[in-house]
Backbone as CSV, one residue per row, in Angstrom:
resi,resn,N_x,N_y,N_z,CA_x,CA_y,CA_z,C_x,C_y,C_z
1,MET,-31.537,97.764,184.213,-31.189,97.804,182.797,-29.880,97.090,182.543
2,GLU,-28.974,97.305,183.449,-27.664,96.667,183.313,-27.766,95.176,183.525
3,ASP,-28.716,94.717,184.319,-28.840,93.293,184.599,-29.332,92.521,183.388
4,ARG,-30.042,93.216,182.467,-30.586,92.529,181.297,-29.543,92.310,180.196
5,LEU,-28.434,93.032,180.146,-27.428,92.892,179.093,-26.650,91.603,179.272
6,PRO,-26.419,90.819,178.127,-25.661,89.548,178.248,-24.179,89.830,178.499
7,VAL,-23.604,88.975,179.196,-22.184,89.119,179.519,-21.352,88.346,178.491
8,ILE,-20.405,89.033,177.821,-19.534,88.408,176.806,-18.386,87.713,177.514
9,LYS,-18.267,86.441,177.180,-17.202,85.678,177.828,-15.866,85.934,177.147
10,LYS,-14.854,86.038,177.907,-13.493,86.221,177.389,-12.948,84.906,176.842
11,PRO,-12.257,84.936,175.669,-11.705,83.685,175.092,-10.650,83.080,175.996
12,ASN,-10.640,81.783,175.938,-9.669,81.052,176.759,-8.311,81.040,176.047
13,PRO,-7.266,81.602,176.591,-5.953,81.632,175.930,-5.372,80.254,175.680
14,LYS,-5.697,79.305,176.476,-5.143,77.954,176.292,-5.694,77.307,175.019
15,SER,-6.984,77.492,174.755,-7.576,76.895,173.556,-7.010,77.525,172.287
16,GLN,-6.682,78.819,172.296,-6.081,79.479,171.134,-4.685,78.926,170.849
17,ARG,-3.920,78.757,171.872,-2.564,78.214,171.685,-2.622,76.792,171.146
18,SER,-3.591,76.023,171.569,-3.719,74.641,171.096,-4.086,74.599,169.616
19,SER,-4.943,75.529,169.195,-5.329,75.570,167.790,-4.146,75.933,166.891
20,LYS,-3.331,76.906,167.328,-2.164,77.301,166.546,-1.148,76.164,166.437
21,LYS,-0.968,75.448,167.513,-0.030,74.320,167.501,-0.516,73.233,166.556
22,LEU,-1.834,73.002,166.585,-2.382,71.981,165.703,-2.198,72.356,164.236
23,LEU,-2.463,73.634,163.910,-2.274,74.082,162.527,-0.808,73.986,162.097
24,LEU,0.078,74.363,163.003,1.504,74.280,162.678,1.928,72.829,162.480
25,PHE,1.432,71.951,163.295,1.773,70.539,163.167,1.267,69.969,161.832
26,LEU,0.016,70.317,161.497,-0.535,69.836,160.231,0.247,70.384,159.028
27,PHE,0.670,71.650,159.143,1.441,72.258,158.052,2.781,71.541,157.874
28,ILE,3.463,71.305,158.975,4.754,70.610,158.902,4.567,69.196,158.403
29,PHE,3.515,68.552,158.798,3.259,67.175,158.379,3.066,67.093,156.859
30,PHE,2.248,67.997,156.355,1.980,67.964,154.915,3.228,68.367,154.098
31,ILE,3.992,69.319,154.604,5.228,69.712,153.908,6.202,68.541,153.876
32,THR,6.332,67.860,155.001,7.225,66.697,155.063,6.749,65.595,154.130
33,LEU,5.465,65.386,154.079,4.911,64.367,153.204,5.153,64.714,151.732
34,LEU,4.990,65.988,151.402,5.232,66.415,150.020,6.704,66.274,149.636
35,LEU,7.586,66.607,150.562,9.018,66.472,150.286,9.410,65.017,150.067
36,ILE,8.833,64.143,150.897,9.128,62.714,150.740,8.630,62.217,149.396
37,LEU,7.443,62.630,149.026,6.896,62.204,147.743,7.701,62.797,146.580
38,PHE,8.162,64.052,146.757,8.937,64.703,145.689,10.274,63.992,145.457
39,PHE,10.983,63.705,146.548,12.282,63.071,146.391,12.185,61.618,145.933
40,GLN,11.038,61.039,146.086,10.835,59.696,145.586,10.374,59.681,144.128
41,SER,9.969,60.824,143.630,9.470,60.882,142.249,10.613,61.209,141.295
42,SER,10.312,61.151,140.004,11.305,61.445,138.978,11.605,62.930,138.859
43,LEU,10.785,63.773,139.421,11.002,65.213,139.346,12.253,65.645,140.093
44,SER,12.681,64.876,141.048,13.841,65.250,141.849,15.145,64.703,141.278
45,LYS,15.079,64.045,140.129,16.272,63.419,139.560,16.626,64.063,138.217
46,ILE,17.884,63.919,137.872,18.344,64.437,136.580,17.861,63.496,135.475
47,THR,17.130,64.047,134.555,16.597,63.242,133.460,17.291,63.533,132.130
48,GLU,17.986,64.691,132.027,18.633,65.071,130.765,19.931,65.807,131.052
49,ILE,21.001,65.368,130.394,22.295,66.039,130.484,22.631,66.557,129.094
50,GLU,22.669,67.854,128.941,22.910,68.478,127.649,24.318,69.071,127.621
51,ILE,25.133,68.648,126.647,26.515,69.115,126.504,26.607,69.935,125.226
52,GLN,27.104,71.150,125.352,27.155,72.080,124.225,28.554,72.652,124.061
53,GLY,28.871,73.050,122.819,30.098,73.791,122.546,31.316,72.962,122.198
54,GLN,31.254,71.655,122.363,32.427,70.822,122.077,32.556,70.572,120.590
55,GLN,33.814,70.522,120.121,34.100,70.224,118.722,35.096,69.083,118.584
56,LEU,36.119,69.090,119.395,37.175,68.090,119.290,37.060,67.011,120.353
57,ILE,36.379,67.290,121.428,36.211,66.313,122.499,34.825,65.698,122.375
58,SER,34.748,64.405,122.532,33.457,63.730,122.420,32.609,63.993,123.661
59,LYS,31.320,63.887,123.477,30.395,64.069,124.604,30.596,63.001,125.665
60,GLU,31.004,61.823,125.246,31.238,60.750,126.204,32.371,61.098,127.161
61,GLU,33.452,61.705,126.617,34.569,62.102,127.467,34.164,63.178,128.467
62,ILE,33.369,64.126,128.002,32.928,65.206,128.889,32.002,64.666,129.975
63,ALA,31.077,63.801,129.585,30.163,63.222,130.562,30.910,62.369,131.590
64,GLN,31.935,61.656,131.124,32.724,60.838,132.044,33.504,61.724,133.025
65,ALA,34.036,62.847,132.525,34.758,63.754,133.412,33.817,64.446,134.395
66,ALA,32.591,64.734,133.958,31.632,65.391,134.840,31.159,64.479,135.958
67,ALA,31.225,63.171,135.727,30.820,62.172,136.735,29.364,62.364,137.160
68,VAL,28.533,62.714,136.200,27.102,62.875,136.454,26.348,62.036,135.446
69,LYS,25.306,61.385,135.903,24.515,60.547,135.006,23.041,60.756,135.287
70,ALA,22.241,60.356,134.338,20.791,60.455,134.503,20.358,59.563,135.656
71,GLY,19.507,60.100,136.510,19.047,59.372,137.688,19.634,59.907,138.976
72,ASP,20.710,60.710,138.877,21.260,61.339,140.074,20.287,62.396,140.585
73,HIS,20.343,62.634,141.908,19.443,63.628,142.491,19.798,65.024,141.989
74,PHE,18.773,65.735,141.586,18.953,67.043,140.958,19.642,68.028,141.901
75,PHE,19.223,68.059,143.161,19.739,69.058,144.090,21.052,68.635,144.748
76,SER,21.439,67.401,144.591,22.689,66.949,145.203,23.895,67.160,144.289
77,VAL,23.640,67.480,143.022,24.731,67.712,142.072,25.231,69.152,142.216
78,SER,26.536,69.312,142.441,27.142,70.626,142.594,27.642,71.139,141.242
79,SER,27.149,72.289,140.815,27.558,72.856,139.531,29.039,73.204,139.521
80,SER,29.533,73.768,140.604,30.951,74.140,140.681,31.857,72.917,140.622
81,LYS,31.438,71.829,141.208,32.239,70.607,141.173,32.303,70.039,139.759
82,VAL,31.187,70.062,139.053,31.159,69.585,137.672,32.055,70.458,136.792
83,GLU,32.020,71.770,136.998,32.871,72.675,136.226,34.349,72.371,136.444
84,THR,34.728,72.127,137.670,36.133,71.827,137.978,36.580,70.522,137.329
85,GLN,35.726,69.531,137.343,36.093,68.219,136.798,36.204,68.257,135.272
86,VAL,35.297,68.962,134.612,35.339,69.038,133.149,36.493,69.928,132.694
87,LYS,36.780,70.973,133.427,37.863,71.882,133.059,39.224,71.208,133.130
88,ALA,39.327,70.095,133.846,40.591,69.377,133.946,40.989,68.716,132.629
89,LEU,40.054,68.606,131.681,40.391,68.064,130.374,41.333,69.021,129.645
90,LYS,42.268,68.466,128.902,43.352,69.254,128.305,42.849,70.294,127.319
91,MET,41.846,69.965,126.555,41.378,70.842,125.484,40.427,71.923,125.974
92,VAL,39.917,71.805,127.200,38.872,72.684,127.692,39.487,73.921,128.339
93,GLU,39.053,75.090,127.887,39.521,76.345,128.470,38.639,76.781,129.631
94,SER,37.326,76.676,129.474,36.402,77.050,130.540,35.102,76.264,130.377
95,VAL,34.329,76.202,131.493,33.074,75.448,131.502,32.026,76.244,132.270
96,ASP,30.807,76.235,131.757,29.666,76.829,132.457,28.609,75.741,132.636
97,VAL,28.243,75.501,133.899,27.252,74.471,134.222,26.034,75.146,134.832
98,SER,24.881,74.826,134.301,23.628,75.372,134.823,22.598,74.253,134.943
99,LYS,21.686,74.436,135.915,20.616,73.466,136.139,19.269,74.147,135.936
100,LYS,18.412,73.476,135.192,17.064,73.987,134.956,16.048,72.942,135.402
101,PHE,15.199,73.383,136.304,14.182,72.478,136.835,13.063,72.298,135.806
102,PRO,12.583,71.082,135.629,12.929,69.882,136.384,13.911,68.974,135.632
103,GLY,14.971,68.557,136.289,15.834,67.476,135.822,16.750,67.764,134.654
104,ARG,17.038,69.011,134.329,17.875,69.312,133.173,19.196,69.926,133.626
105,LEU,20.315,69.315,133.171,21.646,69.790,133.483,22.345,70.177,132.179
106,ILE,22.817,71.421,132.074,23.441,71.934,130.848,24.916,72.202,131.121
107,ILE,25.790,71.594,130.313,27.232,71.790,130.425,27.702,72.492,129.153
108,GLN,28.080,73.755,129.273,28.552,74.554,128.150,30.079,74.563,128.164
109,VAL,30.695,73.978,127.123,32.147,73.817,127.070,32.742,74.847,126.116
110,HIS,33.837,75.461,126.548,34.596,76.388,125.701,36.004,75.812,125.535
111,GLU,36.311,75.359,124.320,37.609,74.747,124.050,38.659,75.808,123.724
112,TYR,39.922,75.426,123.932,41.006,76.296,123.502,40.955,76.422,121.973
113,PRO,41.258,77.593,121.434,41.214,77.739,119.971,42.299,76.914,119.299
114,LYS,41.930,76.181,118.286,42.893,75.404,117.508,43.352,76.235,116.325
115,VAL,44.591,76.045,115.913,45.145,76.834,114.810,45.440,75.981,113.589
116,ALA,45.639,74.675,113.781,45.990,73.810,112.647,45.761,72.361,113.039
117,TYR,45.942,71.495,112.046,45.874,70.056,112.267,47.170,69.413,111.778
118,GLN,47.393,68.196,112.217,48.479,67.388,111.699,48.076,65.921,111.800
119,VAL,48.773,65.088,111.059,48.514,63.647,111.090,49.564,63.007,111.988
120,GLY,49.129,62.303,113.017,50.039,61.679,113.961,50.738,60.465,113.380
121,GLU,51.630,59.895,114.186,52.399,58.741,113.738,51.517,57.533,113.457
122,ASN,50.420,57.421,114.188,49.506,56.300,113.982,48.413,56.608,112.968
123,GLY,48.541,57.744,112.271,47.552,58.116,111.267,46.350,58.847,111.809
124,GLN,46.333,59.136,113.104,45.200,59.832,113.697,45.341,61.346,113.508
125,ILE,44.215,62.002,113.259,44.208,63.451,113.120,44.399,64.084,114.497
126,GLU,45.304,65.056,114.567,45.595,65.744,115.818,45.427,67.250,115.614
127,ALA,44.890,67.907,116.627,44.721,69.360,116.582,45.891,70.034,117.282
128,LEU,46.313,71.161,116.744,47.406,71.937,117.321,46.839,73.225,117.907
129,LEU,47.215,73.502,119.149,46.783,74.718,119.812,47.808,75.823,119.588
130,ALA,47.563,76.978,120.209,48.428,78.132,119.991,49.861,77.885,120.441
131,ASP,50.043,77.048,121.463,51.394,76.752,121.948,51.969,75.502,121.297
132,ALA,51.349,75.051,120.211,51.759,73.858,119.461,51.558,72.566,120.237
133,SER,50.824,72.613,121.331,50.488,71.374,122.030,49.500,70.573,121.195
134,VAL,49.592,69.268,121.301,48.850,68.351,120.442,47.694,67.744,121.211
135,VAL,46.526,67.749,120.600,45.336,67.145,121.193,44.727,66.203,120.171
136,PRO,44.640,64.896,120.458,44.025,63.961,119.507,42.559,64.301,119.268
137,VAL,42.141,64.206,118.026,40.748,64.461,117.670,39.983,63.155,117.800
138,THR,39.115,63.088,118.790,38.370,61.856,119.053,36.990,61.857,118.426
139,VAL,36.534,63.006,117.957,35.222,63.085,117.318,35.340,62.593,115.886
140,GLN,34.496,61.668,115.512,34.515,61.116,114.166,33.881,62.081,113.176
141,GLY,34.526,62.214,111.994,33.970,63.046,110.941,34.072,64.534,111.191
142,VAL,35.048,64.956,112.011,35.194,66.388,112.275,35.694,67.093,111.016
143,ALA,35.167,68.279,110.743,35.560,69.036,109.558,36.928,69.675,109.783
144,LEU,37.840,69.459,108.840,39.178,70.040,108.940,39.128,71.468,108.401
145,ASP,38.754,72.387,109.275,38.580,73.780,108.881,39.833,74.607,109.100
146,LYS,40.949,73.965,109.391,42.216,74.652,109.581,43.271,74.018,108.674
147,PRO,44.371,74.737,108.398,45.430,74.147,107.565,46.054,72.922,108.226
148,ILE,46.601,72.034,107.396,47.304,70.847,107.876,48.804,71.107,107.777
149,LEU,49.524,70.890,108.867,50.969,71.067,108.877,51.635,69.750,108.506
150,THR,52.495,69.764,107.509,53.206,68.567,107.068,54.690,68.865,106.990
151,GLY,55.499,67.837,107.262,56.943,67.953,107.132,57.638,68.657,108.277
152,TRP,56.955,68.867,109.387,57.557,69.557,110.522,58.094,68.551,111.532
153,PRO,59.328,68.717,112.005,59.828,67.851,113.084,58.978,68.005,114.341
154,LYS,59.036,67.011,115.183,58.151,66.955,116.344,58.357,68.138,117.285
155,ASP,59.592,68.449,117.600,59.889,69.517,118.565,60.553,70.712,117.890
156,ASP,60.125,71.036,116.692,60.712,72.148,115.960,60.269,73.467,116.601
157,PRO,61.206,74.324,117.048,60.806,75.613,117.644,60.095,76.517,116.643
158,LEU,60.398,76.367,115.358,59.702,77.177,114.351,58.233,76.771,114.240
159,LYS,57.933,75.533,114.533,56.551,75.070,114.520,55.754,75.762,115.634
160,ILE,56.377,75.893,116.799,55.737,76.614,117.900,55.550,78.078,117.529
161,LYS,56.553,78.664,116.902,56.475,80.063,116.469,55.356,80.251,115.445
162,LEU,55.211,79.285,114.532,54.156,79.360,113.525,52.778,79.299,114.172
163,CYS,52.567,78.353,115.083,51.267,78.216,115.740,50.925,79.467,116.540
164,LEU,51.903,80.043,117.202,51.661,81.263,117.966,51.291,82.420,117.042
165,ALA,51.985,82.521,115.897,51.670,83.586,114.940,50.270,83.395,114.354
166,MET,49.882,82.155,114.068,48.558,81.889,113.510,47.450,82.179,114.515
167,SER,47.719,81.943,115.792,46.696,82.177,116.811,46.376,83.655,116.983
168,LYS,47.304,84.524,116.615,47.101,85.961,116.765,46.435,86.590,115.543
169,LEU,46.207,85.788,114.509,45.584,86.301,113.287,44.153,85.787,113.177
170,PRO,43.274,86.521,112.514,41.901,86.030,112.316,41.893,84.715,111.543
171,ALA,40.999,83.825,111.938,40.922,82.521,111.285,40.550,82.640,109.808
172,SER,39.878,83.731,109.436,39.469,83.910,108.042,40.659,84.074,107.105
173,TYR,41.808,84.503,107.633,42.991,84.656,106.791,43.466,83.321,106.224
174,PHE,43.174,82.233,106.928,43.659,80.917,106.526,42.538,80.034,105.972
175,SER,41.419,80.637,105.624,40.292,79.844,105.125,40.599,79.175,103.793
176,ASP,41.481,79.774,102.985,41.828,79.216,101.676,43.087,78.356,101.726
177,VAL,43.775,78.324,102.860,45.033,77.583,102.981,44.733,76.153,103.417
178,SER,45.229,75.196,102.656,44.980,73.792,102.965,46.181,73.106,103.612
179,GLU,47.388,73.572,103.320,48.591,72.892,103.825,49.723,73.902,104.009
180,ILE,50.515,73.691,105.059,51.686,74.522,105.324,52.864,73.606,105.617
181,LYS,53.971,73.811,104.927,55.153,72.989,105.131,56.386,73.882,105.232
182,PRO,57.429,73.441,105.930,58.645,74.258,106.040,59.439,74.241,104.745
183,SER,60.116,75.363,104.477,60.966,75.477,103.302,62.128,76.422,103.605
184,PRO,62.953,76.074,104.607,63.999,77.008,105.058,65.107,77.174,104.027
185,THR,65.691,78.357,104.019,66.856,78.657,103.201,67.879,79.365,104.089
186,ASP,69.072,79.588,103.529,70.093,80.305,104.285,69.646,81.736,104.579
187,SER,68.986,82.359,103.622,68.530,83.734,103.810,67.296,83.826,104.698
188,TYR,66.419,82.824,104.609,65.171,82.827,105.368,65.014,81.482,106.078
189,PRO,65.573,81.340,107.287,65.452,80.059,108.004,64.014,79.702,108.359
190,ASP,63.136,80.707,108.472,61.741,80.445,108.843,60.806,80.498,107.637
191,LYS,61.349,80.260,106.464,60.530,80.302,105.257,59.575,79.120,105.213
192,ILE,58.378,79.360,104.716,57.350,78.322,104.624,56.697,78.375,103.256
193,LYS,56.051,77.260,102.917,55.234,77.184,101.710,53.807,76.863,102.126
194,MET,52.876,77.637,101.588,51.463,77.400,101.854,50.759,77.086,100.540
195,TYR,49.948,76.048,100.573,49.206,75.630,99.389,47.728,75.962,99.612
196,THR,47.156,76.680,98.665,45.777,77.125,98.803,44.835,76.229,98.002
197,ARG,43.581,76.270,98.379,42.562,75.516,97.657,42.279,76.123,96.288
198,SER,42.690,77.360,96.094,42.526,78.013,94.796,43.712,77.751,93.875
199,GLN,44.544,76.741,94.205,45.619,76.264,93.336,46.786,77.247,93.220
200,TYR,47.149,77.879,94.338,48.332,78.733,94.362,49.312,78.203,95.408
201,GLU,50.587,78.412,95.150,51.630,78.112,96.129,52.179,79.438,96.642
202,VAL,52.063,79.660,97.943,52.469,80.924,98.549,53.759,80.693,99.340
203,GLN,54.780,81.450,99.005,56.055,81.370,99.697,56.259,82.645,100.514
204,THR,56.439,82.475,101.814,56.669,83.602,102.707,57.418,83.087,103.932
205,THR,57.499,83.885,104.963,58.160,83.468,106.196,57.198,83.623,107.368
206,ILE,57.531,82.967,108.467,56.689,83.085,109.656,56.683,84.524,110.162
207,GLY,57.824,85.180,110.070,57.903,86.565,110.512,57.068,87.515,109.675
208,TYR,56.866,87.183,108.397,56.082,88.038,107.504,54.577,87.756,107.579
209,LEU,54.169,86.690,108.252,52.751,86.309,108.269,51.821,87.441,108.724
210,PRO,52.100,88.114,109.848,51.159,89.161,110.287,50.964,90.270,109.271
211,ASP,52.010,90.584,108.503,51.906,91.681,107.533,51.371,91.222,106.180
212,LYS,51.680,89.990,105.785,51.346,89.535,104.435,49.988,88.846,104.328
213,MET,49.556,88.129,105.379,48.330,87.338,105.268,47.100,88.208,105.057
214,LYS,47.103,89.418,105.555,45.935,90.287,105.401,45.700,90.684,103.937
215,TYR,46.748,90.575,103.120,46.625,90.958,101.714,46.527,89.754,100.773
216,LEU,46.650,88.557,101.288,46.703,87.382,100.418,45.413,87.187,99.632
217,ASP,44.273,87.272,100.298,42.997,87.055,99.612,42.774,88.077,98.502
218,SER,43.071,89.338,98.777,42.880,90.369,97.758,43.880,90.204,96.618
219,TYR,45.079,89.721,96.937,46.088,89.501,95.898,45.642,88.383,94.954
220,ILE,45.140,87.292,95.540,44.644,86.180,94.724,43.426,86.617,93.913
221,ALA,42.560,87.417,94.518,41.374,87.903,93.794,41.770,88.759,92.598
222,SER,42.812,89.578,92.750,43.260,90.405,91.625,43.857,89.555,90.511
223,LEU,44.558,88.467,90.889,45.098,87.565,89.875,43.977,86.862,89.122
224,GLN,42.977,86.398,89.866,41.871,85.704,89.225,41.054,86.643,88.347
225,SER,40.914,87.904,88.764,40.199,88.858,87.918,40.950,89.141,86.621
226,SER,42.277,88.948,86.666,43.088,89.092,85.454,43.221,87.774,84.700
227,LYS,42.414,86.783,85.107,42.384,85.459,84.489,43.747,84.754,84.596
228,ILE,44.407,84.949,85.735,45.664,84.251,86.035,45.359,83.216,87.101
229,SER,45.303,81.972,86.708,44.964,80.901,87.638,46.214,80.100,87.970
230,GLY,46.416,79.852,89.250,47.554,79.071,89.694,48.854,79.844,89.606
231,GLY,49.902,79.214,90.123,51.215,79.822,90.078,51.804,79.978,91.465
232,VAL,52.992,80.550,91.513,53.730,80.733,92.750,53.675,82.197,93.153
233,ILE,53.168,82.452,94.349,53.112,83.808,94.893,54.205,83.934,95.943
234,THR,55.114,84.832,95.724,56.196,85.078,96.672,55.898,86.360,97.428
235,MET,55.797,86.240,98.760,55.477,87.391,99.604,56.602,87.571,100.621
236,LEU,57.654,88.215,100.176,58.794,88.499,101.042,58.936,90.016,101.137
237,GLU,60.112,90.549,100.744,60.233,92.002,100.728,59.246,92.620,99.735
238,ALA,59.046,91.942,98.623,58.078,92.365,97.610,57.170,91.191,97.282
239,ASP,55.991,91.496,96.769,55.018,90.474,96.396,55.065,90.273,94.893
240,THR,55.376,89.045,94.473,55.466,88.737,93.047,54.723,87.444,92.750
241,HIS,54.440,87.252,91.464,53.759,86.042,91.011,54.497,85.487,89.807
242,ALA,54.611,84.168,89.762,55.225,83.490,88.623,54.441,82.224,88.348
243,PRO,54.294,81.841,87.074,53.562,80.607,86.758,54.339,79.386,87.197
244,PHE,53.629,78.283,87.354,54.279,77.019,87.672,55.155,76.585,86.504
245,GLU,56.272,75.901,86.798,57.107,75.321,85.756,56.369,74.149,85.128
246,LYS,56.333,74.112,83.804,55.651,73.008,83.118,56.418,71.709,83.268
247,ASP,57.760,71.785,83.218,58.597,70.594,83.328,58.871,70.336,84.798
248,SER,58.399,69.212,85.296,58.556,68.911,86.716,59.998,68.699,87.109
249,GLY,60.897,68.428,86.144,62.294,68.177,86.469,63.067,69.442,86.730
250,LYS,62.463,70.606,86.368,63.155,71.869,86.560,62.747,72.481,87.879
251,THR,63.645,73.254,88.444,63.331,73.951,89.679,62.542,75.191,89.364
252,ASN,61.721,75.579,90.330,60.931,76.784,90.160,61.834,77.995,90.159
253,ALA,61.491,78.972,89.291,62.346,80.146,89.150,62.426,80.927,90.449
254,LYS,61.318,80.992,91.159,61.324,81.737,92.409,62.112,81.008,93.482
255,ASP,62.019,79.691,93.521,62.782,78.926,94.501,64.261,79.105,94.271
256,THR,64.675,79.122,92.990,66.097,79.289,92.683,66.560,80.670,93.090
257,LYS,65.701,81.670,92.856,66.068,83.027,93.202,66.192,83.201,94.702
258,ASP,65.301,82.597,95.444,65.321,82.754,96.890,66.277,81.809,97.571
259,GLY,66.857,80.879,96.812,67.837,79.974,97.392,67.235,78.736,98.000
260,THR,65.975,78.420,97.621,65.337,77.262,98.208,66.035,75.983,97.799
261,ASP,66.264,75.835,96.485,66.911,74.619,96.014,68.399,74.830,95.816
262,GLY,68.780,75.994,95.287,70.192,76.357,95.238,70.939,75.765,94.078
263,LYS,70.565,74.580,93.639,71.290,73.898,92.573,70.326,73.451,91.499
264,VAL,70.822,73.388,90.277,70.009,72.892,89.181,69.942,71.384,89.285
265,ASN,68.782,70.830,88.934,68.617,69.392,89.005,69.632,68.695,88.115
266,LYS,70.385,67.792,88.734,71.483,67.141,88.021,70.974,66.251,86.902
267,ASP,69.846,65.578,87.171,69.309,64.682,86.141,68.892,65.455,84.912
268,SER,68.270,66.651,85.119,67.855,67.445,83.972,69.050,67.919,83.181
269,LYS,70.132,68.284,83.900,71.333,68.749,83.225,71.972,67.631,82.420
270,ASP,72.026,66.429,83.048,72.633,65.295,82.348,71.841,64.923,81.115
271,SER,70.487,64.959,81.243,69.674,64.589,80.078,69.834,65.600,78.963
272,LYS,70.002,66.870,79.347,70.215,67.892,78.337,71.546,67.690,77.638
273,ASP,72.605,67.383,78.424,73.913,67.136,77.831,73.880,65.925,76.917
274,GLY,73.135,64.883,77.346,73.060,63.673,76.524,72.333,63.940,75.230
275,LYS,71.292,64.805,75.292,70.542,65.124,74.091,71.399,65.898,73.106
276,ASP,72.190,66.853,73.642,73.052,67.648,72.770,74.209,66.838,72.208
277,GLY,74.630,65.752,72.915,75.800,64.977,72.472,75.464,63.836,71.580
278,LYS,74.149,63.553,71.332,73.786,62.403,70.504,73.757,62.781,69.043
279,ASP,74.094,61.819,68.200,73.978,62.018,66.757,72.544,61.783,66.354
280,GLY,72.059,62.479,65.352,70.655,62.388,64.950,70.282,61.026,64.474
281,LYS,71.170,60.190,63.883,70.774,58.911,63.292,71.304,57.743,64.080
282,ASP,72.598,57.658,64.277,73.211,56.463,64.856,73.397,56.556,66.354
283,GLY,73.130,57.681,67.011,73.259,57.786,68.448,74.692,57.960,68.879
284,GLU,75.624,58.235,67.964,77.014,58.420,68.338,77.236,59.847,68.797
285,THR,78.210,60.052,69.627,78.519,61.379,70.149,79.207,62.192,69.074
286,SER,79.099,63.494,69.155,79.723,64.382,68.174,81.230,64.311,68.283
287,ALA,81.961,64.418,67.150,83.429,64.275,67.154,84.095,65.404,67.899
288,SER,83.459,66.522,67.980,84.044,67.662,68.696,82.927,68.432,69.352
289,LYS,83.220,69.462,70.052,82.246,70.299,70.727,81.855,71.472,69.859
290,GLU,81.904,71.277,68.574,81.487,72.270,67.586,82.317,73.544,67.680
291,THR,83.562,73.361,67.957,84.448,74.532,67.983,84.930,74.901,66.601
292,ASP,84.956,73.911,65.688,85.440,74.158,64.320,84.271,73.960,63.359
293,LYS,83.827,74.987,62.707,82.676,74.894,61.815,82.955,74.015,60.606
294,ARG,84.173,74.029,60.150,84.508,73.217,58.975,84.395,71.738,59.281
295,ASP,84.892,71.339,60.448,84.786,69.922,60.810,83.331,69.498,60.901
296,THR,82.485,70.404,61.424,81.056,70.076,61.549,80.427,69.896,60.177
297,ALA,80.748,70.813,59.269,80.183,70.706,57.925,80.654,69.448,57.235
298,SER,81.942,69.110,57.400,82.489,67.891,56.786,81.825,66.652,57.335
299,SER,81.599,66.649,58.628,80.948,65.486,59.260,79.534,65.324,58.736
300,SER,78.818,66.444,58.549,77.440,66.360,58.038,77.429,65.836,56.616
301,ALA,78.399,66.248,55.835,78.470,65.758,54.444,78.720,64.266,54.415
302,ASP,79.609,63.778,55.269,79.890,62.334,55.323,78.647,61.552,55.711
303,GLU,77.883,62.118,56.653,76.664,61.414,57.091,75.671,61.298,55.941
304,LYS,75.515,62.401,55.199,74.591,62.358,54.064,75.063,61.355,53.015
305,LYS,76.369,61.274,52.863,76.902,60.320,51.895,76.609,58.899,52.318
306,GLN,76.799,58.599,53.601,76.519,57.250,54.109,75.043,56.914,53.957
307,GLU,74.193,57.883,54.187,72.756,57.624,54.049,72.398,57.294,52.593
308,GLY,73.046,58.031,51.691,72.791,57.742,50.272,73.238,56.370,49.880
309,GLN,74.377,55.905,50.435,74.862,54.571,50.138,73.913,53.510,50.684
310,GLU,73.422,53.726,51.877,72.494,52.740,52.456,71.233,52.643,51.642
311,LYS,70.717,53.783,51.163,69.503,53.747,50.339,69.755,53.002,49.024
312,ALA,70.947,53.202,48.482,71.267,52.522,47.230,71.321,51.004,47.424
313,ARG,71.855,50.599,48.567,71.926,49.144,48.856,70.531,48.571,49.001
314,ASN,69.666,49.343,49.661,68.315,48.822,49.857,67.541,48.760,48.534
């Protein structure tokens, strides 16, 4: 009975090892072939460089600093290296670089917050940072969403103090302010004038900015609700409002009170004196300073007499 049963042959271990080696070789061959084809195709290269978040720096400057261009190998570009190179730009505070397959490189730029603008010596618009450092605006047609500083010396320490104070306040506080200029006095060396788009002139100091700016919008709104448009708002120890002077030759009442101008305009005074000293008809000066009423009355009678004689001659 045992002689009739077939004998099962044991597998040859050498043939099994050869089959595994062959499969491994074929697998490596095809993987290598696929890698070669992949790196030769466009899928392995950067096809799009997307730059986001910039406002004052042009995309060309950022791309030049990143030193990456379309066609570079996707996996050979180091994100950390690109971040370091772009962050070296003066206006850039931080950079985030990410890669998305296939072929997309995203550079997210975070600029230092700007507090104001100014016009440079060559007429170019310049942005001012919190430390009053100047950065030329290279982007064409950028919206001037911050106040413009005018009349400030180049290295004025009060200018640095102003920029630092503005950086600590919400940007919405200055949304209505179009221009800020210095207006120092003996009492207030850091006094400034701010001109709003709603046609008000605001006089305050750099030291008062943190306390006064939070109330400026509501103060202007209350004036407008009372149908008071324009005028001078003084925000010092107390907040007051005065209308603009109609005569441009006169000093503003608030400026005189605060010591801004200090003196009455000489030309206005002279013109007033000349007007009071002229005779109504012949332009001659008065014979006296009107100290004697009788002399004045006599002079008026003589003038009327002369006029009557002239009419008779005519």
